[in-house]
Backbone of each chain as nested JSON, in Angstrom:
{
  "chains": [
    {"id": "A", "residues": [
      {"number": 1, "name": "MET", "atoms": {"N": [96.028, 114.256, 75.427], "CA": [95.712, 115.15, 76.549], "C": [96.896, 115.17, 77.408]}},
      {"number": 2, "name": "PRO", "atoms": {"N": [97.47, 116.288, 77.572], "CA": [98.745, 116.598, 78.345], "C": [98.399, 116.241, 79.986]}},
      {"number": 3, "name": "ARG", "atoms": {"N": [99.161, 115.373, 80.515], "CA": [99.283, 114.966, 81.93], "C": [100.165, 115.978, 82.749]}},
      {"number": 4, "name": "VAL", "atoms": {"N": [99.472, 116.453, 83.879], "CA": [100.203, 117.702, 84.58], "C": [100.472, 116.866, 85.942]}},
      {"number": 5, "name": "LYS", "atoms": {"N": [101.691, 117.151, 86.428], "CA": [101.897, 116.945, 87.924], "C": [102.236, 118.141, 88.566]}},
      {"number": 6, "name": "VAL", "atoms": {"N": [101.616, 118.227, 89.847], "CA": [101.626, 119.503, 90.79], "C": [102.321, 119.08, 91.866]}},
      {"number": 7, "name": "PHE", "atoms": {"N": [103.478, 119.659, 92.333], "CA": [104.153, 119.105, 93.449], "C": [103.834, 120.226, 94.42]}},
      {"number": 8, "name": "VAL", "atoms": {"N": [103.196, 120.176, 95.821], "CA": [102.874, 120.927, 96.697], "C": [103.617, 120.57, 97.892]}},
      {"number": 9, "name": "THR", "atoms": {"N": [104.424, 121.613, 98.27], "CA": [105.229, 121.384, 99.487], "C": [105.141, 122.67, 100.4]}},
      {"number": 10, "name": "LEU", "atoms": {"N": [105.355, 122.379, 101.751], "CA": [105.362, 123.427, 102.821], "C": [106.647, 124.307, 102.448]}},
      {"number": 11, "name": "LYS", "atoms": {"N": [106.521, 125.715, 102.766], "CA": [107.58, 126.397, 102.632], "C": [108.835, 126.068, 103.652]}},
      {"number": 12, "name": "PRO", "atoms": {"N": [110.011, 126.255, 103.007], "CA": [111.019, 125.655, 104.024], "C": [111.228, 126.234, 105.275]}},
      {"number": 13, "name": "SER", "atoms": {"N": [110.79, 127.325, 105.488], "CA": [110.95, 128.128, 106.55], "C": [109.897, 127.652, 107.852]}},
      {"number": 14, "name": "LEU", "atoms": {"N": [108.889, 126.866, 107.347], "CA": [107.89, 126.55, 108.345], "C": [108.138, 124.965, 108.839]}},
      {"number": 15, "name": "LEU", "atoms": {"N": [107.674, 124.862, 110.214], "CA": [108.057, 123.606, 110.825], "C": [106.918, 122.629, 110.267]}},
      {"number": 16, "name": "ASP", "atoms": {"N": [107.624, 121.301, 109.79], "CA": [106.627, 120.343, 109.198], "C": [106.228, 119.126, 110.2]}},
      {"number": 17, "name": "ALA", "atoms": {"N": [105.292, 119.624, 110.856], "CA": [104.854, 118.67, 112.103], "C": [104.653, 117.18, 111.411]}},
      {"number": 18, "name": "GLN", "atoms": {"N": [104.041, 116.988, 110.504], "CA": [103.753, 115.614, 109.801], "C": [104.973, 114.964, 109.614]}},
      {"number": 19, "name": "GLY", "atoms": {"N": [106.152, 115.706, 109.084], "CA": [107.515, 115.414, 108.895], "C": [108.121, 114.866, 109.947]}},
      {"number": 20, "name": "ARG", "atoms": {"N": [107.825, 115.576, 111.092], "CA": [108.457, 115.229, 112.438], "C": [108.093, 113.901, 112.942]}},
      {"number": 21, "name": "VAL", "atoms": {"N": [106.597, 113.761, 112.932], "CA": [106.154, 112.584, 113.206], "C": [106.593, 111.231, 112.542]}},
      {"number": 22, "name": "ILE", "atoms": {"N": [106.872, 111.463, 111.149], "CA": [107.178, 110.35, 110.38], "C": [108.885, 110.116, 110.97]}},
      {"number": 23, "name": "GLN", "atoms": {"N": [109.453, 111.162, 110.953], "CA": [110.918, 111.015, 111.434], "C": [111.125, 110.287, 112.742]}},
      {"number": 24, "name": "SER", "atoms": {"N": [110.162, 110.627, 113.902], "CA": [110.207, 109.858, 114.943], "C": [109.742, 108.523, 114.897]}},
      {"number": 25, "name": "ALA", "atoms": {"N": [108.917, 107.99, 113.991], "CA": [108.309, 106.902, 113.719], "C": [109.232, 105.958, 113.288]}},
      {"number": 26, "name": "LEU", "atoms": {"N": [110.01, 106.788, 112.075], "CA": [111.081, 105.873, 111.543], "C": [112.311, 105.649, 112.609]}},
      {"number": 27, "name": "ALA", "atoms": {"N": [112.645, 106.531, 113.369], "CA": [113.525, 106.29, 114.575], "C": [113.271, 105.171, 115.472]}},
      {"number": 28, "name": "SER", "atoms": {"N": [111.91, 105.175, 115.967], "CA": [111.466, 104.04, 116.622], "C": [111.813, 102.749, 115.953]}},
      {"number": 29, "name": "LEU", "atoms": {"N": [111.701, 102.768, 114.463], "CA": [111.81, 101.54, 113.98], "C": [113.362, 101.05, 113.571]}},
      {"number": 30, "name": "GLY", "atoms": {"N": [114.016, 101.918, 114.117], "CA": [115.419, 101.782, 113.889], "C": [116.165, 102.343, 112.842]}},
      {"number": 31, "name": "HIS", "atoms": {"N": [115.374, 103.208, 112.053], "CA": [116.069, 104.018, 111.08], "C": [116.208, 105.401, 111.682]}},
      {"number": 32, "name": "THR", "atoms": {"N": [117.45, 105.298, 112.382], "CA": [117.804, 106.706, 113.207], "C": [118.785, 107.659, 112.565]}},
      {"number": 33, "name": "ASP", "atoms": {"N": [119.042, 107.41, 111.402], "CA": [119.82, 108.181, 110.439], "C": [119.237, 109.116, 109.449]}},
      {"number": 34, "name": "VAL", "atoms": {"N": [118.019, 109.159, 109.755], "CA": [117.071, 109.965, 108.772], "C": [116.8, 111.401, 109.34]}},
      {"number": 35, "name": "LYS", "atoms": {"N": [116.943, 112.38, 108.619], "CA": [116.915, 113.979, 109.063], "C": [116.217, 114.438, 108.25]}},
      {"number": 36, "name": "ASP", "atoms": {"N": [115.474, 115.548, 108.905], "CA": [114.944, 116.629, 107.97], "C": [113.832, 115.949, 106.882]}},
      {"number": 37, "name": "VAL", "atoms": {"N": [112.774, 115.469, 107.702], "CA": [111.706, 114.618, 107.122], "C": [110.657, 115.784, 106.576]}},
      {"number": 38, "name": "ARG", "atoms": {"N": [110.192, 115.884, 105.146], "CA": [109.271, 116.744, 105.024], "C": [108.34, 115.996, 103.942]}},
      {"number": 39, "name": "VAL", "atoms": {"N": [107.135, 116.465, 104.226], "CA": [106.001, 115.887, 103.492], "C": [105.297, 116.805, 102.458]}},
      {"number": 40, "name": "GLY", "atoms": {"N": [104.918, 116.373, 101.298], "CA": [104.226, 117.153, 100.341], "C": [103.08, 116.354, 99.773]}},
      {"number": 41, "name": "LYS", "atoms": {"N": [102.544, 117.035, 98.767], "CA": [101.357, 116.35, 98.025], "C": [101.877, 116.524, 96.504]}},
      {"number": 42, "name": "ILE", "atoms": {"N": [101.368, 115.393, 95.736], "CA": [101.436, 115.317, 94.233], "C": [100.127, 115.429, 93.865]}},
      {"number": 43, "name": "ILE", "atoms": {"N": [99.882, 116.219, 92.963], "CA": [98.294, 116.136, 92.208], "C": [98.536, 115.814, 90.89]}},
      {"number": 44, "name": "GLU", "atoms": {"N": [98.142, 114.937, 90.416], "CA": [98.346, 114.174, 88.927], "C": [97.146, 114.48, 88.183]}},
      {"number": 45, "name": "MET", "atoms": {"N": [97.026, 115.128, 86.839], "CA": [95.647, 115.084, 86.409], "C": [96.021, 115.387, 84.92]}},
      {"number": 46, "name": "GLU", "atoms": {"N": [94.824, 115.099, 84.176], "CA": [94.922, 115.398, 82.547], "C": [94.184, 116.806, 82.245]}},
      {"number": 47, "name": "ILE", "atoms": {"N": [94.834, 117.353, 81.471], "CA": [94.146, 118.685, 80.977], "C": [93.752, 118.513, 79.582]}},
      {"number": 48, "name": "GLY", "atoms": {"N": [92.413, 118.942, 79.291], "CA": [91.745, 118.804, 77.848], "C": [92.886, 119.416, 76.794]}},
      {"number": 49, "name": "ASP", "atoms": {"N": [92.999, 119.072, 75.661], "CA": [93.626, 119.542, 74.442], "C": [93.026, 121.0, 74.354]}},
      {"number": 50, "name": "SER", "atoms": {"N": [91.846, 121.295, 74.829], "CA": [91.206, 122.642, 74.145], "C": [91.873, 123.787, 75.136]}},
      {"number": 51, "name": "VAL", "atoms": {"N": [92.651, 123.383, 76.173], "CA": [93.167, 124.405, 76.908], "C": [94.391, 125.013, 76.357]}},
      {"number": 52, "name": "GLY", "atoms": {"N": [94.749, 126.248, 76.005], "CA": [95.698, 126.502, 75.392], "C": [97.155, 126.449, 75.945]}},
      {"number": 53, "name": "ASN", "atoms": {"N": [97.285, 127.178, 77.194], "CA": [98.687, 127.044, 77.684], "C": [98.251, 126.094, 79.059]}},
      {"number": 54, "name": "VAL", "atoms": {"N": [98.663, 124.985, 78.835], "CA": [98.4, 124.063, 80.099], "C": [99.165, 124.467, 81.511]}},
      {"number": 55, "name": "ALA", "atoms": {"N": [100.459, 124.841, 81.218], "CA": [101.306, 125.191, 82.471], "C": [100.449, 126.597, 83.23]}},
      {"number": 56, "name": "ASP", "atoms": {"N": [100.036, 127.433, 82.309], "CA": [99.377, 128.537, 82.849], "C": [97.811, 128.12, 83.705]}},
      {"number": 57, "name": "GLU", "atoms": {"N": [97.409, 127.334, 83.093], "CA": [96.097, 126.75, 83.484], "C": [96.505, 126.046, 84.859]}},
      {"number": 58, "name": "ALA", "atoms": {"N": [97.216, 125.161, 84.949], "CA": [97.76, 124.619, 86.161], "C": [98.123, 125.689, 87.193]}},
      {"number": 59, "name": "ARG", "atoms": {"N": [98.897, 126.525, 86.891], "CA": [99.253, 127.695, 87.648], "C": [97.87, 128.247, 88.433]}},
      {"number": 60, "name": "ARG", "atoms": {"N": [97.036, 128.64, 87.456], "CA": [95.94, 129.268, 88.075], "C": [95.144, 128.373, 89.166]}},
      {"number": 61, "name": "MET", "atoms": {"N": [95.079, 126.952, 88.981], "CA": [94.372, 126.087, 89.683], "C": [95.149, 126.054, 90.996]}},
      {"number": 62, "name": "CYS", "atoms": {"N": [96.517, 126.065, 91.057], "CA": [97.266, 126.117, 92.091], "C": [96.742, 127.235, 92.984]}},
      {"number": 63, "name": "ASP", "atoms": {"N": [96.991, 128.483, 92.42], "CA": [96.561, 129.684, 93.165], "C": [95.326, 129.785, 93.771]}},
      {"number": 64, "name": "ARG", "atoms": {"N": [94.44, 129.284, 92.928], "CA": [92.727, 129.333, 93.555], "C": [92.456, 128.055, 94.403]}},
      {"number": 65, "name": "LEU", "atoms": {"N": [93.199, 126.855, 94.3], "CA": [92.696, 125.737, 94.919], "C": [93.501, 124.831, 95.565]}},
      {"number": 66, "name": "LEU", "atoms": {"N": [94.617, 124.445, 94.776], "CA": [95.568, 123.273, 94.842], "C": [96.594, 123.715, 96.086]}},
      {"number": 67, "name": "ALA", "atoms": {"N": [96.993, 124.74, 96.026], "CA": [97.918, 125.072, 96.881], "C": [97.54, 126.524, 97.971]}},
      {"number": 68, "name": "ASN", "atoms": {"N": [98.093, 126.612, 99.142], "CA": [97.948, 127.791, 99.858], "C": [99.183, 128.574, 99.773]}},
      {"number": 69, "name": "PRO", "atoms": {"N": [99.188, 129.556, 99.003], "CA": [100.49, 130.245, 98.63], "C": [101.115, 130.96, 99.702]}},
      {"number": 70, "name": "VAL", "atoms": {"N": [100.31, 130.956, 100.935], "CA": [100.768, 131.584, 102.056], "C": [101.827, 130.742, 102.835]}},
      {"number": 71, "name": "ILE", "atoms": {"N": [101.572, 129.54, 103.009], "CA": [102.457, 128.578, 103.591], "C": [103.045, 127.539, 102.653]}},
      {"number": 72, "name": "GLU", "atoms": {"N": [102.673, 127.517, 101.492], "CA": [103.105, 126.444, 100.655], "C": [103.853, 126.921, 99.142]}},
      {"number": 73, "name": "ASP", "atoms": {"N": [104.741, 126.211, 98.71], "CA": [105.271, 126.379, 97.295], "C": [104.756, 125.25, 96.305]}},
      {"number": 74, "name": "TYR", "atoms": {"N": [104.768, 125.716, 94.967], "CA": [104.33, 124.607, 94.184], "C": [105.226, 124.613, 93.04]}},
      {"number": 75, "name": "ARG", "atoms": {"N": [105.242, 123.614, 92.255], "CA": [106.046, 123.292, 91.122], "C": [105.244, 122.446, 90.341]}},
      {"number": 76, "name": "ILE", "atoms": {"N": [105.096, 122.867, 88.988], "CA": [104.409, 122.168, 87.996], "C": [105.089, 121.539, 87.031]}},
      {"number": 77, "name": "GLU", "atoms": {"N": [104.858, 120.273, 86.535], "CA": [105.531, 119.773, 85.483], "C": [104.622, 119.043, 84.521]}},
      {"number": 78, "name": "VAL", "atoms": {"N": [104.878, 119.405, 83.198], "CA": [104.014, 119.051, 82.199], "C": [104.439, 117.933, 81.51]}},
      {"number": 79, "name": "GLY", "atoms": {"N": [103.728, 116.862, 81.432], "CA": [104.247, 115.672, 80.548], "C": [103.682, 115.65, 79.144]}},
      {"number": 80, "name": "ALA", "atoms": {"N": [103.673, 114.55, 78.703], "CA": [103.14, 114.145, 77.413], "C": [101.651, 114.157, 77.486]}}
    ]},
    {"id": "B", "residues": [
      {"number": 1, "name": "MET", "atoms": {"N": [125.314, 114.341, 102.92], "CA": [124.043, 113.631, 103.056], "C": [123.001, 113.46, 101.951]}},
      {"number": 2, "name": "PRO", "atoms": {"N": [122.925, 112.219, 101.644], "CA": [122.055, 112.146, 100.329], "C": [120.635, 112.423, 100.531]}},
      {"number": 3, "name": "ARG", "atoms": {"N": [119.926, 113.173, 99.771], "CA": [118.356, 113.626, 99.936], "C": [117.687, 112.605, 98.909]}},
      {"number": 4, "name": "VAL", "atoms": {"N": [116.529, 112.149, 99.632], "CA": [115.751, 111.066, 99.385], "C": [114.365, 111.716, 99.059]}},
      {"number": 5, "name": "LYS", "atoms": {"N": [113.89, 111.317, 97.86], "CA": [112.478, 111.675, 97.652], "C": [111.642, 110.4, 97.488]}},
      {"number": 6, "name": "VAL", "atoms": {"N": [110.626, 110.267, 98.17], "CA": [109.676, 108.874, 97.977], "C": [108.261, 109.594, 97.479]}},
      {"number": 7, "name": "PHE", "atoms": {"N": [107.949, 109.163, 96.376], "CA": [106.438, 109.456, 95.941], "C": [105.641, 108.278, 96.028]}},
      {"number": 8, "name": "VAL", "atoms": {"N": [104.693, 108.404, 96.88], "CA": [103.649, 107.345, 96.944], "C": [102.268, 107.643, 96.483]}},
      {"number": 9, "name": "THR", "atoms": {"N": [101.899, 106.905, 95.685], "CA": [100.44, 107.105, 94.85], "C": [99.536, 105.873, 95.13]}},
      {"number": 10, "name": "LEU", "atoms": {"N": [98.486, 106.084, 95.079], "CA": [97.445, 104.966, 95.195], "C": [97.612, 104.215, 93.845]}},
      {"number": 11, "name": "LYS", "atoms": {"N": [97.47, 102.844, 94.02], "CA": [97.601, 101.974, 92.917], "C": [96.405, 102.379, 91.855]}},
      {"number": 12, "name": "PRO", "atoms": {"N": [96.614, 102.181, 90.578], "CA": [95.933, 102.869, 89.345], "C": [94.426, 102.187, 89.366]}},
      {"number": 13, "name": "SER", "atoms": {"N": [94.351, 100.98, 89.913], "CA": [93.029, 100.404, 89.758], "C": [92.028, 100.865, 91.034]}},
      {"number": 14, "name": "LEU", "atoms": {"N": [92.589, 101.543, 91.81], "CA": [91.71, 102.14, 93.041], "C": [91.096, 103.477, 92.676]}},
      {"number": 15, "name": "LEU", "atoms": {"N": [89.915, 103.713, 93.194], "CA": [89.277, 104.835, 93.211], "C": [89.877, 105.845, 94.006]}},
      {"number": 16, "name": "ASP", "atoms": {"N": [90.317, 107.1, 93.376], "CA": [90.917, 108.055, 94.263], "C": [89.72, 109.084, 94.672]}},
      {"number": 17, "name": "ALA", "atoms": {"N": [89.22, 108.99, 95.84], "CA": [88.229, 109.685, 96.122], "C": [88.463, 111.24, 96.324]}},
      {"number": 18, "name": "GLN", "atoms": {"N": [89.845, 111.432, 97.031], "CA": [90.365, 112.788, 97.276], "C": [90.39, 113.467, 95.944]}},
      {"number": 19, "name": "GLY", "atoms": {"N": [91.052, 112.727, 94.93], "CA": [91.15, 113.397, 93.531], "C": [89.774, 113.605, 92.945]}},
      {"number": 20, "name": "ARG", "atoms": {"N": [88.687, 112.723, 93.208], "CA": [87.484, 113.071, 92.696], "C": [86.894, 114.356, 93.076]}},
      {"number": 21, "name": "VAL", "atoms": {"N": [87.138, 114.794, 94.472], "CA": [86.636, 115.901, 95.224], "C": [87.427, 117.147, 94.559]}},
      {"number": 22, "name": "ILE", "atoms": {"N": [88.803, 117.106, 94.422], "CA": [89.423, 118.31, 93.925], "C": [88.941, 118.296, 92.349]}},
      {"number": 23, "name": "GLN", "atoms": {"N": [88.617, 117.204, 91.711], "CA": [88.207, 117.189, 90.347], "C": [87.0, 118.355, 90.204]}},
      {"number": 24, "name": "SER", "atoms": {"N": [86.045, 117.873, 91.176], "CA": [84.68, 118.62, 91.026], "C": [84.845, 119.96, 91.678]}},
      {"number": 25, "name": "ALA", "atoms": {"N": [85.81, 120.157, 92.59], "CA": [85.959, 121.649, 93.042], "C": [86.498, 122.393, 91.871]}},
      {"number": 26, "name": "LEU", "atoms": {"N": [87.58, 121.547, 91.157], "CA": [88.102, 122.557, 89.999], "C": [87.12, 122.937, 88.963]}},
      {"number": 27, "name": "ALA", "atoms": {"N": [86.069, 121.76, 88.785], "CA": [85.045, 122.104, 87.742], "C": [84.107, 123.12, 88.022]}},
      {"number": 28, "name": "SER", "atoms": {"N": [83.839, 123.482, 89.49], "CA": [82.965, 124.42, 90.053], "C": [83.718, 125.729, 89.849]}},
      {"number": 29, "name": "LEU", "atoms": {"N": [84.989, 125.823, 89.824], "CA": [85.85, 127.112, 89.571], "C": [85.946, 127.547, 88.16]}},
      {"number": 30, "name": "GLY", "atoms": {"N": [85.332, 126.642, 87.335], "CA": [85.405, 126.964, 85.884], "C": [86.399, 125.984, 85.08]}},
      {"number": 31, "name": "HIS", "atoms": {"N": [87.35, 125.228, 85.773], "CA": [88.162, 124.286, 85.11], "C": [87.498, 123.067, 84.798]}},
      {"number": 32, "name": "THR", "atoms": {"N": [86.72, 122.876, 83.908], "CA": [86.054, 121.934, 83.599], "C": [86.667, 120.875, 82.491]}},
      {"number": 33, "name": "ASP", "atoms": {"N": [87.969, 121.22, 82.093], "CA": [88.571, 120.477, 81.176], "C": [89.633, 119.596, 81.988]}},
      {"number": 34, "name": "VAL", "atoms": {"N": [89.492, 119.394, 83.109], "CA": [90.329, 118.615, 83.977], "C": [89.831, 117.226, 84.229]}},
      {"number": 35, "name": "LYS", "atoms": {"N": [90.72, 116.26, 83.911], "CA": [90.192, 114.623, 83.986], "C": [91.185, 114.029, 84.95]}},
      {"number": 36, "name": "ASP", "atoms": {"N": [90.608, 112.826, 85.507], "CA": [91.46, 111.917, 86.133], "C": [92.403, 112.427, 87.025]}},
      {"number": 37, "name": "VAL", "atoms": {"N": [92.058, 113.166, 87.948], "CA": [92.807, 113.898, 89.171], "C": [93.166, 112.736, 90.032]}},
      {"number": 38, "name": "ARG", "atoms": {"N": [94.372, 112.68, 90.403], "CA": [95.02, 111.573, 91.454], "C": [95.798, 112.462, 92.271]}},
      {"number": 39, "name": "VAL", "atoms": {"N": [95.804, 111.828, 93.582], "CA": [96.529, 112.663, 94.764], "C": [97.443, 111.511, 95.389]}},
      {"number": 40, "name": "GLY", "atoms": {"N": [98.744, 112.042, 95.541], "CA": [99.734, 111.231, 96.065], "C": [100.557, 112.056, 97.196]}},
      {"number": 41, "name": "LYS", "atoms": {"N": [101.486, 111.429, 97.77], "CA": [102.403, 111.969, 98.653], "C": [103.698, 111.998, 98.322]}},
      {"number": 42, "name": "ILE", "atoms": {"N": [104.442, 113.052, 98.796], "CA": [105.896, 112.859, 98.615], "C": [106.588, 113.077, 99.995]}},
      {"number": 43, "name": "ILE", "atoms": {"N": [107.449, 112.31, 100.116], "CA": [108.219, 112.395, 101.604], "C": [109.599, 112.489, 101.406]}},
      {"number": 44, "name": "GLU", "atoms": {"N": [110.11, 113.92, 101.715], "CA": [111.729, 114.064, 101.421], "C": [112.106, 113.87, 102.469]}},
      {"number": 45, "name": "MET", "atoms": {"N": [113.573, 113.426, 102.74], "CA": [114.365, 113.269, 103.713], "C": [115.823, 113.363, 103.643]}},
      {"number": 46, "name": "GLU", "atoms": {"N": [116.646, 113.509, 104.527], "CA": [117.967, 113.09, 104.417], "C": [118.548, 111.927, 105.168]}},
      {"number": 47, "name": "ILE", "atoms": {"N": [119.296, 111.068, 104.457], "CA": [119.633, 109.813, 104.996], "C": [121.232, 109.872, 105.27]}},
      {"number": 48, "name": "GLY", "atoms": {"N": [121.642, 109.655, 106.403], "CA": [123.002, 109.653, 106.753], "C": [123.801, 109.054, 106.021]}},
      {"number": 49, "name": "ASP", "atoms": {"N": [125.083, 109.646, 105.828], "CA": [126.103, 108.974, 105.096], "C": [126.517, 107.481, 105.537]}},
      {"number": 50, "name": "SER", "atoms": {"N": [126.384, 107.297, 106.882], "CA": [126.721, 106.115, 107.222], "C": [125.766, 104.874, 106.778]}},
      {"number": 51, "name": "VAL", "atoms": {"N": [124.589, 105.301, 106.094], "CA": [123.896, 104.139, 105.504], "C": [124.53, 103.602, 104.242]}},
      {"number": 52, "name": "GLY", "atoms": {"N": [124.667, 102.497, 104.027], "CA": [125.432, 101.999, 102.902], "C": [124.606, 102.098, 101.632]}},
      {"number": 53, "name": "ASN", "atoms": {"N": [123.603, 101.437, 101.695], "CA": [122.785, 101.745, 100.226], "C": [121.482, 102.215, 100.659]}},
      {"number": 54, "name": "VAL", "atoms": {"N": [121.361, 103.51, 100.085], "CA": [120.534, 104.604, 100.54], "C": [119.156, 104.179, 100.116]}},
      {"number": 55, "name": "ALA", "atoms": {"N": [119.084, 103.703, 98.724], "CA": [117.752, 103.296, 97.851], "C": [117.395, 101.962, 98.797]}},
      {"number": 56, "name": "ASP", "atoms": {"N": [118.165, 101.2, 99.079], "CA": [117.642, 99.897, 99.865], "C": [116.997, 100.355, 101.265]}},
      {"number": 57, "name": "GLU", "atoms": {"N": [117.608, 101.216, 102.036], "CA": [117.151, 101.81, 103.146], "C": [115.831, 102.475, 103.122]}},
      {"number": 58, "name": "ALA", "atoms": {"N": [115.657, 103.27, 101.956], "CA": [114.505, 103.827, 101.595], "C": [113.217, 102.959, 101.389]}},
      {"number": 59, "name": "ARG", "atoms": {"N": [113.69, 101.884, 100.66], "CA": [112.566, 100.883, 100.101], "C": [112.226, 100.078, 101.463]}},
      {"number": 60, "name": "ARG", "atoms": {"N": [113.077, 99.753, 102.438], "CA": [112.491, 99.281, 103.582], "C": [111.533, 100.103, 104.445]}},
      {"number": 61, "name": "MET", "atoms": {"N": [112.006, 101.528, 104.56], "CA": [111.172, 102.323, 105.315], "C": [109.677, 102.389, 104.704]}},
      {"number": 62, "name": "CYS", "atoms": {"N": [109.749, 102.231, 103.226], "CA": [108.335, 102.386, 102.466], "C": [107.577, 101.195, 103.006]}},
      {"number": 63, "name": "ASP", "atoms": {"N": [108.354, 100.021, 102.617], "CA": [107.491, 98.674, 103.114], "C": [107.135, 98.72, 104.616]}},
      {"number": 64, "name": "ARG", "atoms": {"N": [107.809, 99.371, 105.477], "CA": [107.472, 99.155, 106.801], "C": [106.464, 100.433, 107.259]}},
      {"number": 65, "name": "LEU", "atoms": {"N": [106.589, 101.619, 106.853], "CA": [106.072, 102.795, 107.388], "C": [105.498, 103.681, 106.349]}},
      {"number": 66, "name": "LEU", "atoms": {"N": [106.058, 104.015, 105.422], "CA": [105.808, 105.151, 104.567], "C": [104.694, 104.728, 103.448]}},
      {"number": 67, "name": "ALA", "atoms": {"N": [104.624, 103.631, 102.979], "CA": [103.427, 103.319, 102.07], "C": [102.62, 102.099, 102.452]}},
      {"number": 68, "name": "ASN", "atoms": {"N": [101.471, 101.907, 102.159], "CA": [100.893, 100.819, 102.454], "C": [100.728, 99.991, 101.15]}},
      {"number": 69, "name": "PRO", "atoms": {"N": [101.621, 98.955, 101.176], "CA": [101.945, 98.096, 99.499], "C": [100.593, 97.572, 99.031]}},
      {"number": 70, "name": "VAL", "atoms": {"N": [99.599, 97.431, 99.961], "CA": [98.3, 96.629, 99.653], "C": [97.633, 97.602, 98.581]}},
      {"number": 71, "name": "ILE", "atoms": {"N": [97.666, 98.883, 99.004], "CA": [96.634, 99.786, 98.053], "C": [97.536, 100.903, 97.301]}},
      {"number": 72, "name": "GLU", "atoms": {"N": [99.191, 100.982, 97.796], "CA": [99.812, 101.982, 97.183], "C": [101.039, 101.726, 96.507]}},
      {"number": 73, "name": "ASP", "atoms": {"N": [101.594, 102.486, 95.526], "CA": [102.545, 101.962, 94.92], "C": [103.621, 103.293, 95.304]}},
      {"number": 74, "name": "TYR", "atoms": {"N": [104.89, 103.071, 95.234], "CA": [106.04, 103.932, 95.598], "C": [107.081, 103.992, 94.704]}},
      {"number": 75, "name": "ARG", "atoms": {"N": [107.82, 105.231, 94.421], "CA": [108.858, 105.345, 93.685], "C": [109.919, 106.009, 94.517]}},
      {"number": 76, "name": "ILE", "atoms": {"N": [111.206, 105.717, 94.32], "CA": [112.231, 106.409, 95.233], "C": [113.249, 107.0, 94.334]}},
      {"number": 77, "name": "GLU", "atoms": {"N": [113.541, 108.303, 94.531], "CA": [114.499, 109.058, 93.767], "C": [115.62, 109.397, 94.819]}},
      {"number": 78, "name": "VAL", "atoms": {"N": [116.926, 108.997, 94.556], "CA": [118.03, 109.375, 95.295], "C": [118.687, 110.623, 94.738]}},
      {"number": 79, "name": "GLY", "atoms": {"N": [118.669, 111.766, 95.429], "CA": [119.42, 112.886, 94.759], "C": [120.848, 113.107, 95.515]}},
      {"number": 80, "name": "ALA", "atoms": {"N": [121.444, 114.137, 95.187], "CA": [122.913, 114.356, 95.64], "C": [122.887, 114.53, 97.157]}}
    ]}
  ]
}
């Protein structure tokens, strides 16, 4: 069964509020040299062998459910 | 400035409730051949050149804030 990883990140032009919060929390812990923190999601899954083109199937899942194409980009990595 | 990616995932022995929900949502959309969905976080950031060992610095950040070592694993990738 091929293992698929989907990386979903906010589009670079959008403000990442969660990233900002993490950045200021890191700064308050003394990690003041950290810039431009951005947060994304990884979704890992196994897709059955019966599916022909695994990357295409993953792309359909992203467009329909896993990512919001208006504000997010995604990248698909098909493993062994 | 080195760009660092931190991948935080739930330990494999723990039930991933969010992954289960995604799996059943995918199944209800017709993607029934998807198994073992697991969800994690990516935290991307830039660490200033003044920091000596970037990977060590990122590891400290993970242990103190970015990950919960009791239930999560993390992996650090230092880019250019």
